[in-house]
C-alpha positions in Angstrom: 90.4 131.8 90.3 91.7 130.0 93.4 91.6 126.2 93.5 90.2 124.6 96.7 91.7 121.2 96.8 91.6 118.0 98.9 93.8 114.9 98.7 92.6 111.7 100.3 93.6 108.0 100.5 92.1 105.6 98.0 92.9 101.9 98.1 96.1 100.9 100.0 98.4 103.7 98.8 96.5 105.5 96.0 95.6 109.1 96.3 92.4 110.7 95.0 92.0 114.5 94.4 89.0 116.6 94.3 88.9 120.4 93.7 86.5 123.2 93.1 86.7 125.1 89.8 84.1 127.8 89.7 80.8 126.0 89.6 82.4 122.7 88.8 83.9 120.0 91.1 86.6 117.9 89.6 88.3 114.7 90.7 91.4 113.2 89.2 91.3 109.4 88.6 89.1 107.2 90.7 89.9 103.7 92.1 86.8 103.6 94.2 83.8 105.9 94.1 83.1 106.1 97.9 86.3 108.0 99.0 85.6 110.6 96.2 82.0 110.9 97.1 82.9 111.2 100.8 85.6 113.8 100.2 83.3 116.0 98.1 80.3 115.6 100.5 82.5 116.8 103.4 82.9 120.1 101.6 79.2 120.2 100.5 80.2 119.5 96.9 78.9 117.3 94.1 81.4 116.0 91.6 80.8 117.1 88.1 83.9 116.1 86.2 86.5 113.3 86.3 89.9 113.7 84.7 91.7 110.4 83.9 95.5 110.2 83.6 95.7 106.6 82.4 93.9 103.3 82.1 95.1 101.2 85.0 92.4 99.8 87.2 93.7 101.5 90.4 92.9 104.8 88.6 89.7 104.1 86.8 87.8 101.2 88.5 85.5 103.4 90.4 84.6 105.7 87.5 81.4 103.9 86.5 80.0 104.0 90.1 81.0 107.7 90.5 79.3 108.6 87.2 76.2 106.7 88.3 76.1 108.5 91.6 76.7 112.0 90.3 76.3 112.2 86.5 79.9 113.5 86.2 81.4 114.0 82.8 84.6 112.0 82.1 87.7 113.5 80.4 90.5 111.3 79.0 92.9 110.7 76.2 91.2 110.1 72.9 94.1 107.9 71.7 93.6 105.6 74.7 89.8 105.6 74.7 89.5 101.9 74.1 91.1 101.2 77.5 89.3 104.0 79.4 85.7 104.3 80.7 83.4 106.0 78.2 84.5 109.5 77.6 82.3 112.6 77.4 85.4 114.7 76.5 87.9 112.9 74.3 91.0 115.1 74.6 94.5 115.0 73.1 98.0 116.0 74.3 98.6 119.6 73.4 95.0 120.6 74.1 94.2 123.3 76.7 91.0 122.4 78.5 88.7 124.7 80.5 86.6 123.6 83.4 84.7 126.1 85.5 87.0 129.0 84.7 90.2 127.1 85.3 92.5 126.0 82.4 94.8 123.1 82.1 97.4 122.0 79.6 97.2 118.3 78.6 100.6 116.8 78.4 101.7 113.6 76.7 103.7 111.7 79.4 104.1 108.1 78.1 106.4 105.6 79.8 104.4 104.1 82.6 101.7 103.4 80.0 101.4 104.5 76.4 98.6 107.1 76.4 99.3 108.5 79.8 98.6 112.2 80.2 99.1 114.8 82.8 97.0 117.8 83.6 99.0 121.0 84.2 97.0 123.7 86.0 98.3 127.0 87.3 100.1 126.0 90.5 99.5 122.2 90.4 100.3 119.3 88.0 98.2 116.1 88.3 100.8 113.6 87.0 99.3 110.3 87.8 102.0 107.6 87.7 104.4 109.5 85.4 106.4 111.9 87.6 105.8 110.7 91.1 106.8 112.4 94.4 110.3 111.1 95.0 110.3 108.9 91.9 108.5 107.9 88.7 106.2 105.1 87.6 107.4 101.7 86.6 107.8 101.3 82.9 105.0 98.9 81.9 104.7 100.0 78.3 107.3 102.6 77.4 111.0 102.5 77.1 113.4 104.4 79.5 114.1 106.8 76.7 110.4 107.5 76.4 109.9 108.1 80.1 113.0 110.2 80.3 111.7 112.5 77.5 108.3 112.6 79.3 109.9 113.8 82.5 112.2 116.3 80.8 109.1 118.3 80.0 108.8 119.3 83.7 112.0 121.3 83.3 109.9 124.1 81.9 107.8 124.5 85.0 108.5 126.7 88.0 109.9 125.3 91.3 106.7 126.1 93.2 104.3 124.1 91.2 102.9 121.2 93.2 103.4 117.7 91.8 100.2 115.8 92.6 101.0 112.2 91.8 98.9 109.1 92.3 100.5 107.2 95.2 102.0 107.4 98.6 105.4 105.9 97.7 107.6 108.7 99.0 109.3 106.8 101.8 110.5 104.0 99.6 111.2 106.3 96.7 113.5 108.4 98.9 115.2 105.3 100.4 116.2 104.4 96.8 117.3 107.9 96.1 119.5 107.8 99.2 121.1 104.6 97.9 122.4 106.6 94.9 123.1 109.9 96.6 123.8 109.2 100.3 125.6 112.5 100.7 122.9 114.8 99.2 122.0 117.2 102.0 118.7 118.1 100.6 117.8 114.4 100.4 118.8 113.8 104.0 116.7 116.7 105.2 113.8 115.6 103.1 113.8 112.0 104.4 113.7 113.3 108.0 110.7 115.4 107.2 108.9 112.7 105.3 109.5 110.3 108.2 107.9 112.8 110.5 105.0 113.4 108.2 104.2 109.7 107.8 104.5 109.1 111.6 101.9 111.8 112.1 99.7 110.3 109.4 100.2 113.2 107.0 100.3 112.8 103.2 103.6 113.6 101.5 101.8 114.2 98.2 101.6 116.7 96.6 105.1 118.3 96.8 106.8 121.2 95.1 108.7 120.6 91.9 111.7 122.4 93.3 112.0 119.8 96.1 111.8 117.1 93.4 114.5 118.6 91.4 116.8 118.4 94.4 116.0 114.9 95.6 114.2 112.9 92.9 116.8 110.8 91.1 114.7 110.6 88.0 114.9 114.3 87.5 118.7 114.3 88.2 120.1 112.2 85.4 122.3 115.2 84.5 124.0 115.2 88.0 127.5 113.8 88.2 126.8 112.0 91.5 123.9 110.1 89.7 126.1 109.2 86.8 128.8 107.9 89.1 126.3 105.9 91.2 124.8 104.2 88.1 128.1 103.6 86.3 127.1 105.9 83.4 129.7 108.6 83.7 130.3 109.9 80.2 126.9 108.7 79.0 124.0 110.8 78.0 121.3 111.6 80.5 118.8 109.1 79.0 121.3 106.3 79.7 121.7 107.4 83.3 117.9 107.5 83.7 117.7 104.0 82.3 120.3 102.7 84.7 118.6 104.3 87.6 115.2 102.9 86.6 116.7 99.4 86.4 118.2 99.8 89.8 114.9 101.0 91.2 113.1 97.9 89.8 115.5 95.7 91.7 115.6 97.8 94.9 
């Protein structure tokens, strides 16, 4: 069953997503209700379901208003229910959920927060602030080792799956990536294209995982150039990831 999908701005640099799944209309996270309502109305849709990746306000603050306007059902991690809006569907990592004929795997991707989940549909992964286009989320609650293990799960996915993360951070993420790999030709090409897209007012999110594998430093901890740049040659990949994340925090 095809997924008809829209991405749209929410807050300064957040993205919201809304998509059709059979007779259901699903959004992912919600900082404010109005952008989600407007995006759905533009297609003649009414939102029926809200998937939550994690508890931060810029991903959940609009949920109550959206539920009040639509009666939508809320899906979120049962283990983090105390920090989420009231859940109609308390789900757990490892579950496969079905909405309107579409199925998604629920992945445990802690690091940015403990309790963060991602929703992996056929062809698109809603990753919130775990794996982000060009980067990864800041480690507010998890350790570098925890986040590295979370992101390693994406190795199992095909190159053409789209990574639908929660923010438009790609320009600054790739600027940091270039500070580590200035001679990476894929990264040079991508930065040129991203600059063109942003100048034209186009979103850079979502993006294919294959592009991330070639340009996102937090998926490249195994690469010799990353180890050299972070001073972790001879160290394991988790140590390289940790050094890169510390460098990004100070960038």
